[in-house]
C-alpha positions as CSV (number, residue, x, y, z in Angstrom):
1,X,-3.4,30.9,42.2
2,X,-1.0,29.4,44.7
3,X,2.3,31.2,45.1
4,X,4.4,28.2,46.0
5,X,2.7,25.1,44.6
6,X,4.1,21.7,45.8
7,X,2.7,19.8,42.8
8,X,1.5,20.5,39.3
9,X,-2.0,19.4,40.4
10,X,-2.1,22.4,42.7
11,X,-1.9,24.8,39.8
12,X,-5.4,25.7,38.6
13,X,-4.4,27.5,35.4
14,X,-2.5,25.2,32.9
15,X,-1.2,28.3,31.2
16,X,0.9,29.0,34.3
17,X,3.0,25.7,34.0
18,X,6.3,26.5,32.4
19,X,9.3,24.3,31.5
20,X,12.9,25.3,31.9
21,X,15.4,24.3,29.2
22,X,19.1,24.5,29.2
23,X,20.8,24.6,25.8
24,X,23.9,26.2,24.3
25,X,24.9,27.6,27.8
26,X,21.6,29.4,28.1
27,X,18.5,28.8,30.2
28,X,15.1,29.3,28.4
29,X,11.6,28.8,29.8
30,X,8.4,28.2,27.8
31,X,4.8,27.3,28.6
32,X,4.3,23.5,28.8
33,X,1.0,23.5,26.8
34,X,2.8,25.4,23.9
35,X,5.6,22.8,23.9
36,X,3.1,20.0,23.8
37,X,1.3,21.7,20.9
38,X,4.5,22.0,19.0
39,X,5.4,18.3,19.6
40,X,1.9,17.3,18.6
41,X,2.0,19.3,15.4
42,X,5.4,17.9,14.5
43,X,4.3,14.3,15.1
44,X,1.1,14.8,13.1
45,X,3.1,16.3,10.2
46,X,5.5,13.3,10.3
47,X,2.7,10.8,10.4
48,X,0.8,12.5,7.5
49,X,4.0,12.6,5.5
50,X,4.6,8.9,6.1
51,X,1.0,8.1,5.3
52,X,1.1,10.0,2.1
53,X,4.3,8.1,1.0
54,X,2.7,4.8,2.0
55,X,-0.5,5.7,0.0
56,X,1.5,6.7,-3.0
57,X,3.5,3.4,-2.9
58,X,0.3,1.4,-2.4
59,X,-1.3,3.2,-5.4
60,X,1.7,2.3,-7.6
61,X,1.5,-1.3,-6.5
62,X,-2.3,-1.4,-7.2
63,X,-1.7,0.2,-10.6
64,X,1.0,-2.4,-11.4
65,X,-1.2,-5.3,-10.3
66,X,-4.1,-3.9,-12.4
67,X,-1.9,-3.8,-15.5
68,X,-0.8,-7.4,-14.8
69,X,-4.4,-8.5,-14.4
70,X,-5.4,-6.8,-17.6
71,X,-2.5,-8.4,-19.4
72,X,-3.4,-11.9,-18.1
73,X,-7.0,-11.4,-19.0
74,X,-6.0,-10.4,-22.6
75,X,-3.7,-13.4,-22.8
76,X,-6.5,-15.7,-21.5
77,X,-8.9,-14.3,-24.1
78,X,-6.3,-14.9,-26.8
79,X,-5.7,-18.4,-25.6
80,X,-9.4,-19.1,-25.6
81,X,-9.7,-17.9,-29.2
82,X,-6.7,-20.1,-30.2
83,X,-8.2,-23.1,-28.5
84,X,-11.6,-22.4,-30.2
85,X,-9.9,-22.1,-33.6
86,X,-8.0,-25.4,-33.0
87,X,-11.2,-27.1,-31.8
88,X,-13.0,-26.1,-35.0
89,X,-10.1,-27.3,-37.1
90,X,-10.1,-30.7,-35.3
91,X,-13.8,-31.1,-35.9
92,X,-13.2,-31.2,-39.7
93,X,-13.4,-34.6,-41.4
94,X,-10.5,-36.7,-40.5
95,X,-7.7,-35.5,-42.6
96,X,-4.0,-35.0,-42.0
97,X,-4.8,-31.8,-40.0
98,X,-7.5,-33.6,-38.0
99,X,-5.1,-36.4,-37.1
100,X,-2.5,-33.9,-36.0
101,X,-5.1,-32.2,-33.8
102,X,-6.0,-35.4,-32.2
103,X,-2.4,-36.2,-31.5
104,X,-1.8,-32.8,-30.0
105,X,-4.8,-33.1,-27.8
106,X,-3.5,-36.4,-26.5
107,X,-0.1,-34.8,-25.7
108,X,-1.8,-32.0,-23.9
109,X,-3.9,-34.3,-21.8
110,X,-0.8,-36.3,-20.8
111,X,1.0,-33.1,-19.5
112,X,0.6,-32.6,-15.7
113,X,0.7,-29.0,-14.5
């Protein structure tokens, strides 16, 4: 080990690198690699926390979307059943109901979505 290194590169043992801090009218020194480890752990904890919150919010959105999809599918199924029922009623011999069905179908075909 060099007694008076002129650069950090001259120090062979990374454990020997220390950092000097001044806080609250006091001087404190600590090993650089330990400080880096503390900062790394702190950043990892913050990132994991943010990721967990993001995942939770995303899961809630997915759950909400799935409920909406299920609701739309059930409404679509109900509408298909109603349309099928109306179609079978309209196939009956031309009666007052049959004429009404034909008029309703013409109105529906004129609507533009």
